[in-house]
Every structure is written in C-alpha cells, then in structure tokens.
C-alpha angles and dihedrals in degrees: 000000000000119000095209094102095050095089125164121175094244132023114220117213127215119209126220114241130232126190117247127177090260105039146317111302129212100216100196100046115078147078140280113250129191112254120174092197087075145125101065091218141004121248090235092060096051118096094209130036118139115231087243091066101031099100099160093050090050096054110273100165100202127066106180090099087069093059102073130104126195112239117190114220098258108017144032121250114241109254113254113259111192093191091054088049091054093046094049093044097043110149092008138116126224113195127192113202124190142049135331091294087062088049088050089056094043093054091046091055091049090052092048095049096041091053090058094049106034095160099051118111114252137187128200126197117180118198144144119280094359128048123173136194117193131198093206099192090059101032089236117150123194110191138182121204115191111224107142095187097025088224120087128280114200128183113230122177089344094308126113110234118199101210105206094185099048140080107163117121094032096049097058090070093053100053101087101046119114093210123027123191116187132190139172135154122104097065093058091069099042115117138184116009091355093058111111099210142042100210136012121223121207130159091356093303129109123227131192086208143336137184102304096220089052090050092049091050091052091049094046092049088054089051092047092050090048092052093046091050104038110028119083100219093195088071105022128061114211124206133178121204109220121231113300108224125230127216107214096122116064092192086074091068109022107029091253096295094129141109091205124093098206143342094317110124095013109137106167136048123251109267127241130022124315108230102167138042114240133179136034099328101061093099092045091052091050089055092049092050094048097045093048092047090052094054118110087229105023117219116237106260109222090206102202099145101098098039089048091048088067091057103080086145098060104072124105090242104174093338094090121119088223093072127089121223089256091054092048090056089060107053094164088066105027110034114122104226094161105066127053134238119250118250087039147075099350087063086068091049086056093047087056091045089051091049091050091048100048111018 
C-alpha cells in the first residue's frame, strides 16, 4: 500500500540512542555550534574532491560555513580520528552505494582519513559504476558504487527500463563489503531531461510513469528484501543515509521575506533546533522510515535530514567547477543547492557514521 495519502503536516523524527558515560544520547537531535578548530581538513590536502564539490578552489569567498560543529542535545560527538578508523577497519572494505550524495559522503570520508595518515600509500581507481580508494598500508578500501535508484536499470530496444522489482547485476558488487552504506532519493522525483529512465517495470507490466513516491516505495522494498536475503549481517554492517535536503525555496527558512531565489549568498546555518521535516522530501522520508522498520534486520538509519536542513549555507551554489562563467552569472538559475561543499557538511555525516560504527 502506498504511503502517499498518509499526510500529516509535519513529520516528527526519532533519533537513535548511543550510550555515553553521562547518559543516553540522541545523535541526530541537536544544534550547530561555532568551532574555530574546524574544518577537519583543507581542500588542498585532500587527494580527491570532485570539481562539483570543491567550493573553495572554485572561488567561494566566505569560509564561516566551515566553522560549525554538530552538537547533539545531551552529549558531545567523539572527534573523528582517521588513524583509529584505519586501525579498526584494517583489511576491510566500506562501500557507499547510491547517487551523487553518496559520492559526496564517500569523498568526504577519504579526505578525513587521508588527512590523519598523510604518509600512507594509497591507490585510486575511478570507474563507472565502481570507484575505489585504497589505503594500502592498512588494507582498507573505501568504495563508491553508482546506483541512483538502487534497483536495476536495463536497456531494452534502446529504452531505459527502471526495474522496480529487480536487483541483480548491481547487487553482485555489494556482497563482499564489510560495511555498506546505501542512499537514494532525489532521482525518484526528477522529470523531463533529468529523468533517468524511459519506462518503469513493476509486476511484469510497463509504465510510462506512476506516482513517484509509490515507485520509490516499490524500489526500496525490493532493496530491503535483497539486503535481508543476501547480506550476512553477522559480518556486514548495513547503513542507510536518510534523504539529503535541498535549499531551492527560501520560504522554507525565512518565511518568504527574501530577495534570494535559492541558497546563493547564504553564509550561516539556520539557528535553533530542527524539529520537523519541511519541503519536497517529507513523503520520501516517510517511505524510508517505514521500509527500514519493516526489514527483518533493519539497516541503521543515518538520519541526517533534519541537521542538514539547517545548513542552507553549505551548498556549492555557484562555486562548483561544473559551472561555466555564464552560468555563474545567473545564480537564480544555476546555483547547486542539492550537493554539499567539501570540506563541509558531509564531514559531519561521517562523524556520525564513525560514532555509529565504533561507539
């Protein structure tokens, strides 16, 4: 049954708990606090940042957005230690599977670990769909596998078929990872030239289109069944990155009293604590929550949606190497308010990932 009709005005989030010496801590509820010891690395010291995410290199003039640390309501996050990460993950593979937000997180983790171990031998292999970065002295592999919908896309008679009931080719590459982190979301709502398929297939029937939230739910249930059936949870940890919010609509953060059209020119986070999901991804998040809860062995939800919703200042905007000078001169049309600068917000996602893995 589709969840699209089960609307409520706001969507409350619950935060997983982790034990600290003082109390139980809700990791994903908290505030952003200024911290001048951040960022955790400089863009110039990282061996891999795509032009799309490399805001400082491509002329972003402000840097205050780099100086914020996430503080959960009743604890402090352990500071990321890349050397500890390498020692604890020696001989293991961490694989991120999903879309360019997963790639954003993968590159961030490489930067964070590499900064802690600048003399270790590394090896990079870029491919499509699989890219790998190896820390050779530790036998640690950090991989990214591009699968924007997680389920299969096959080409038949020149048409791209999004197969909502199938994970076959993709899944073979995921089987041997020790830690898997999945994400999907934004591509399910893309239309027109951005749409990644020509037809959807479900239950043996072909569709030119269907309700996108329904389609995403079908695809995610296929993914959940695949994980429950194929992944040995005694040896593999499974994570799911929640929906990464966009900031194309200023009324979501300033009540509409704005001359800006999107995140361009935003230099500070929203203040306070985010309590509710707003915007286009509320229905998608409800699907993610429900599907994960229904799994026989639920994935760990890295629930970054609300804390990221506060960070209207952390997108590449026009400072993306993918933009031409003409595009940069028209921020209302060209600003990237979907992805995130590196260094930047995904470093916090990885601090939370690190905490969930080791604490």
